[in-house]
C-alpha positions in Angstrom: 85.6 103.7 171.7 88.8 102.8 173.4 89.7 105.0 176.4 92.4 105.3 179.0 93.2 107.7 181.9 91.1 110.8 182.3 88.2 110.9 179.9 85.9 113.8 179.1 82.3 112.5 179.0 80.2 114.7 176.8 76.4 114.6 176.2 74.0 116.6 174.2 70.7 117.0 176.0 67.7 119.0 174.9 64.0 119.2 175.9 61.0 121.4 175.0 60.6 122.3 178.6 64.3 122.4 179.6 66.9 120.1 181.0 67.6 120.4 184.7 70.3 117.7 185.3 72.4 115.2 183.4 74.3 112.4 185.0 76.5 109.5 183.8 77.3 106.1 185.3 79.7 103.3 184.3 78.4 99.7 184.6 75.5 100.8 186.8 77.6 102.5 189.5 76.4 105.6 191.3 75.4 108.4 188.9 77.8 111.3 188.7 76.7 114.8 187.9 77.6 116.5 184.7 78.1 120.3 184.2 76.1 122.3 181.6 78.7 124.0 179.4 76.3 125.7 176.9 74.2 124.9 173.8 72.7 121.8 175.4 76.2 120.3 176.0 76.9 118.7 179.3 80.4 117.4 180.4 82.2 115.6 183.2 85.7 114.2 183.6 85.8 110.5 184.4 88.9 108.6 185.7 88.8 105.3 183.7 91.4 103.8 186.0 88.6 103.5 188.6 87.4 100.3 186.7 89.2 97.2 185.4 90.2 97.1 181.8 87.7 95.7 179.4 84.3 96.5 177.9 82.1 98.8 180.0 78.7 100.4 179.6 78.5 104.2 180.0 74.9 105.4 180.6 73.9 109.1 180.5 70.6 110.2 181.9 68.9 113.5 181.4 66.2 114.9 183.6 63.9 117.8 182.5 62.4 120.4 184.7 59.2 118.4 185.4 61.1 115.2 186.3 60.9 113.2 183.1 64.0 111.3 182.2 65.7 109.8 179.2 68.9 107.9 178.9 71.3 106.6 176.3 74.1 104.0 176.6 77.4 103.4 174.8 80.0 100.6 175.0 83.5 101.7 175.8 86.7 99.6 175.9 88.9 100.6 178.8 92.6 100.0 178.2 94.8 101.3 181.0 97.1 98.5 181.8 100.2 98.0 179.5 99.3 95.4 177.0 101.2 92.2 177.8 100.5 89.6 175.2 98.7 86.5 176.5 98.3 82.9 175.3 96.1 80.0 176.3 95.0 76.6 175.1 92.3 76.8 172.4 91.9 73.0 171.9 93.4 69.6 172.7 92.8 66.8 170.2 93.6 63.2 171.1 93.8 60.1 168.9 94.5 56.5 169.8 97.2 54.5 168.0 97.3 50.7 168.1 100.4 48.8 167.1 101.7 45.3 167.1 99.8 42.1 166.6 96.1 42.6 167.1 96.7 46.2 168.3 98.3 44.8 171.4 100.3 48.0 172.1 98.3 51.3 172.6 99.5 54.8 172.6 97.8 58.2 172.6 98.8 61.1 170.4 97.9 64.7 171.1 97.8 68.0 169.3 97.5 71.2 171.4 96.4 74.5 169.8 97.8 77.6 171.5 96.4 81.1 170.6 96.9 84.7 171.8 94.3 87.0 173.3 92.9 87.8 169.8 92.7 84.1 168.8 95.8 84.2 166.6 98.1 81.1 166.6 101.2 81.4 168.8 104.3 79.9 167.3 107.5 79.0 169.2 105.8 78.4 172.6 107.0 75.4 174.7 104.0 73.3 175.8 104.7 71.3 179.0 102.3 68.4 179.3 101.9 65.3 181.5 100.3 62.0 180.7 98.5 60.1 183.4 96.0 57.3 183.7 97.1 54.3 181.6 100.7 55.6 181.5 102.9 58.2 183.3 105.3 60.5 181.4 105.9 64.1 180.5 106.7 66.0 177.3 107.8 69.4 176.2 106.7 70.3 172.6 107.1 73.5 170.7 104.2 75.0 168.7 104.7 75.5 165.0 103.7 78.5 162.8 100.1 77.5 163.0 100.1 77.5 166.9 100.0 73.7 167.1 102.1 71.5 169.3 101.9 68.2 167.3 102.7 64.6 167.9 102.7 64.7 171.7 103.0 61.0 172.3 102.3 59.0 175.4 104.3 56.0 176.4 102.8 52.7 175.1 100.9 50.3 177.2 99.8 46.7 176.7 96.8 46.9 179.1 93.6 45.7 177.7 91.6 48.7 178.9 92.4 52.1 180.3 92.4 55.8 179.7 95.1 58.2 178.5 94.8 61.6 180.2 96.8 64.6 178.9 97.1 67.6 181.2 98.8 70.9 180.2 101.1 71.9 183.0 102.5 75.2 181.5 103.2 77.1 178.3 106.3 79.2 178.1 107.3 81.9 175.5 109.5 84.9 176.2 107.4 88.1 176.4 104.1 86.3 176.5 102.0 85.4 179.6 100.3 82.0 179.8 96.7 82.5 181.2 95.4 79.0 182.0 92.1 80.5 183.3 91.3 81.3 179.6 91.9 77.7 178.4 89.0 76.1 176.7 90.3 72.9 178.2 93.4 72.1 180.3 93.2 68.4 180.0 91.6 65.8 177.7 91.3 62.0 177.8 90.8 59.1 175.5 89.8 55.5 176.5 90.6 52.2 175.0 
């Protein structure tokens, strides 16, 4: 269940001897007492802003009059913060292109996949990237409708060996926040 703000936690607890107490805890925090409101129903009000947004485990524990306990858990999805769309790098694919006589000139080509928090492609995002290693240059490429920034080309080199390294410096799109901490990779390399 998705929750926000003040949440009524409700549990149904019964026992052949009698229930003496019911508590709840979120993510293993200190148990909080619940109040018996009748017909085996116990309630408490929990302030969901006391924990960060995301999936949480709510555990309810009932204790009978002889000290025996039983518990149950449910997953809850806390969503208090306004939902700002996010984007990040799902994948970087590099290929090597050789041109000229005997492949004398080498160049790296990159495709960067950008997705949102649900894994959907993000179109119209400007991907700021930097090449290093065998060459040094920078590019800005816009993602297409499939979330791909294609044909990001390095400068050419005539060196006999080396490594092309592509690093994503930033991704910009109005109304969307770039979260590099969620990138599956921020840089990639290919050697020749």
